[in-house]
C-alpha positions as a Python dict, from the first residue, in 0.01 Angstrom:
ca = {
    (1, 'M'): (0, 0, 0),
    (2, 'K'): (206, -252, -191),
    (3, 'V'): (566, -224, -302),
    (4, 'Q'): (582, -229, -681),
    (5, 'V'): (850, -278, -944),
    (6, 'L'): (788, -35, -1228),
    (7, 'T'): (908, 40, -1577),
    (8, 'F'): (813, 384, -1701),
    (9, 'R'): (897, 660, -1942),
    (10, 'C'): (969, 990, -1772),
    (11, 'L'): (977, 1336, -1917),
    (12, 'V'): (1102, 1609, -1682),
    (13, 'R'): (1004, 1970, -1753),
    (14, 'D'): (1083, 2297, -1581),
    (15, 'R'): (801, 2532, -1480),
    (16, 'Q'): (815, 2702, -1823),
    (17, 'G'): (747, 2366, -1988),
    (18, 'R'): (1096, 2315, -2134),
    (19, 'V'): (1205, 1951, -2148),
    (20, 'L'): (1507, 1896, -1922),
    (21, 'S'): (1533, 1519, -1937),
    (22, 'S'): (1373, 1218, -2100),
    (23, 'S'): (1439, 863, -1989),
    (24, 'L'): (1319, 504, -1976),
    (25, 'N'): (1340, 368, -1621),
    (26, 'Q'): (1341, -9, -1581),
    (27, 'D'): (1286, -217, -1270),
    (28, 'V'): (1240, 78, -1037),
    (29, 'M'): (1107, -11, -695),
    (30, 'S'): (832, 214, -565),
    (31, 'C'): (829, 206, -186),
    (32, 'P'): (536, 427, -77),
    (33, 'E'): (550, 333, 292),
    (34, 'Q'): (907, 459, 343),
    (35, 'P'): (998, 699, 65),
    (36, 'R'): (1316, 886, 156),
    (37, 'G'): (1584, 1079, -15),
    (38, 'P'): (1563, 1274, -336),
    (39, 'L'): (1229, 1240, -510),
    (40, 'A'): (1044, 1084, -216),
    (41, 'A'): (740, 1289, -322),
    (42, 'L'): (759, 1133, -669),
    (43, 'D'): (761, 791, -506),
    (44, 'R'): (447, 877, -307),
    (45, 'N'): (277, 987, -630),
    (46, 'L'): (351, 656, -802),
    (47, 'Q'): (147, 448, -557),
    (48, 'D'): (-65, 175, -712),
    (49, 'V'): (3, 269, -1074),
    (50, 'K'): (-105, 36, -1352),
    (51, 'P'): (48, -38, -1693),
    (52, 'G'): (-64, 218, -1950),
    (53, 'E'): (-136, 480, -1684),
    (54, 'C'): (-1, 833, -1728),
    (55, 'R'): (57, 1075, -1443),
    (56, 'R'): (163, 1438, -1440),
    (57, 'I'): (340, 1508, -1110),
    (58, 'P'): (446, 1865, -1029),
    (59, 'L'): (708, 1891, -754),
    (60, 'K'): (848, 2197, -580),
    (61, 'A'): (1228, 2223, -576),
    (62, 'E'): (1236, 2110, -212),
    (63, 'E'): (1050, 1790, -304),
    (64, 'A'): (1253, 1716, -616),
    (65, 'F'): (1630, 1766, -600),
    (66, 'G'): (1638, 2025, -323),
    (67, 'L'): (1716, 2393, -312),
    (68, 'Y'): (2038, 2525, -463),
    (69, 'D'): (2303, 2535, -189),
    (70, 'A'): (2588, 2783, -239),
    (71, 'K'): (2790, 2587, 21),
    (72, 'K'): (2814, 2303, -233),
    (73, 'V'): (3028, 2524, -461),
    (74, 'F'): (3389, 2506, -349),
    (75, 'P'): (3748, 2541, -473),
    (76, 'V'): (3990, 2252, -524),
    (77, 'D'): (4359, 2292, -604),
    (78, 'R'): (4425, 2229, -976),
    (79, 'G'): (4701, 1988, -873),
    (80, 'E'): (4440, 1735, -758),
    (81, 'F'): (4343, 1669, -1121),
    (82, 'H'): (4540, 1470, -1380),
    (83, 'H'): (4416, 1707, -1649),
    (84, 'I'): (4260, 2052, -1644),
    (85, 'P'): (3885, 1990, -1664),
    (86, 'R'): (3655, 2205, -1875),
    (87, 'V'): (3382, 2427, -1733),
    (88, 'G'): (3057, 2226, -1731),
    (89, 'E'): (3238, 1889, -1720),
    (90, 'Y'): (3151, 1638, -1447),
    (91, 'V'): (3457, 1507, -1265),
    (92, 'E'): (3530, 1232, -1016),
    (93, 'W'): (3639, 1388, -690),
    (94, 'R'): (3651, 1209, -354),
    (95, 'G'): (3361, 977, -431),
    (96, 'V'): (3126, 1237, -582),
    (97, 'R'): (3070, 1370, -935),
    (98, 'P'): (3048, 1749, -911),
    (99, 'R'): (3031, 1977, -1213),
    (100, 'V'): (3314, 2219, -1288),
    (101, 'D'): (3166, 2563, -1224),
    (102, 'H'): (3464, 2782, -1317),
    (103, 'L'): (3844, 2790, -1322),
    (104, 'T'): (4098, 3028, -1177),
    (105, 'A'): (4476, 3026, -1219),
    (106, 'D'): (4522, 2791, -922),
    (107, 'E'): (4182, 2638, -854),
    (108, 'V'): (3902, 2436, -1003),
    (109, 'W'): (3566, 2544, -859),
    (110, 'L'): (3325, 2251, -825),
    (111, 'D'): (2947, 2256, -787),
    (112, 'A'): (2806, 1949, -609),
    (113, 'N'): (2442, 2059, -642),
    (114, 'H'): (2219, 1840, -857),
    (115, 'P'): (2181, 2003, -1201),
    (116, 'F'): (1807, 2048, -1133),
    (117, 'A'): (1853, 2181, -776),
    (118, 'G'): (1647, 2488, -704),
    (119, 'Q'): (1395, 2418, -981),
    (120, 'D'): (1028, 2336, -956),
    (121, 'L'): (978, 2040, -1190),
    (122, 'V'): (697, 1850, -1359),
    (123, 'F'): (742, 1475, -1408),
    (124, 'E'): (531, 1326, -1686),
    (125, 'I'): (520, 952, -1624),
    (126, 'E'): (391, 681, -1857),
    (127, 'V'): (394, 341, -1688),
    (128, 'T'): (477, 55, -1926),
    (129, 'S'): (481, -223, -1665),
    (130, 'A'): (398, -260, -1298),
    (131, 'R'): (402, -562, -1073),
    (132, 'E'): (418, -637, -705),
    (133, 'A'): (774, -670, -573),
    (134, 'T'): (890, -1011, -453),
    (135, 'R'): (1011, -1068, -97),
    (136, 'D'): (1368, -1103, -230),
    (137, 'E'): (1347, -769, -412),
    (138, 'I'): (1217, -599, -99),
    (139, 'A'): (1495, -760, 110),
    (140, 'D'): (1755, -641, -142),
    (141, 'A'): (1614, -287, -123),
    (142, 'I'): (1630, -295, 258),
    (143, 'S'): (1990, -416, 237),
    (144, 'E'): (2073, -132, -5),
    (145, 'S'): (1909, 115, 233),
    (146, 'E'): (2121, -11, 523),
    (147, 'E'): (2433, 36, 309),
    (148, 'G'): (2355, 405, 266),
    (149, 'G'): (2106, 403, -20),
    (150, 'A'): (1744, 505, 18),
    (151, 'P'): (1458, 277, -75),
    (152, 'G'): (1217, 394, -340),
    (153, 'V'): (1224, 586, -661),
    (154, 'G'): (1467, 848, -536),
    (155, 'S'): (1749, 596, -499),
    (156, 'R'): (1696, 449, -843),
    (157, 'V'): (1682, 753, -1065),
    (158, 'P'): (1857, 679, -1394),
    (159, 'T'): (2184, 847, -1478),
    (160, 'S'): (2008, 1067, -1731),
    (161, 'L'): (1837, 1243, -1441),
    (162, 'H'): (2147, 1278, -1223),
}
């Protein structure tokens, strides 16, 4: 299996067929031999794709963005924020971007689950370009992995999917 650099259009649907996200993903490295992290199953399903190819890839919640974890919903003192955030807003907090779940008189409740956590998803992929990765690109991906990232599609999901 070869490591590829891909550009593809991606439509994400829930199990009822509703569109949740649409994006164009450029220069995404597909690393089928060591897919890890979120969307590793998507990475495995993008092996050896060719330009013009379309794939429909259903993933269970566990394979996509994980199950919803109630432990990732937690209170933070309102005083930690410069302004009172709105419910549904994403905020910077200690190096993560959780969503504001709800507010009380003294606390801001944050939800650090991925917005698609707990959902079975279908990824509709249309590959617009695919080429073999260079040694330098592979070395850069390994370096990124050692710095805490994960090689493969899961580490390079565009912000529209986060």
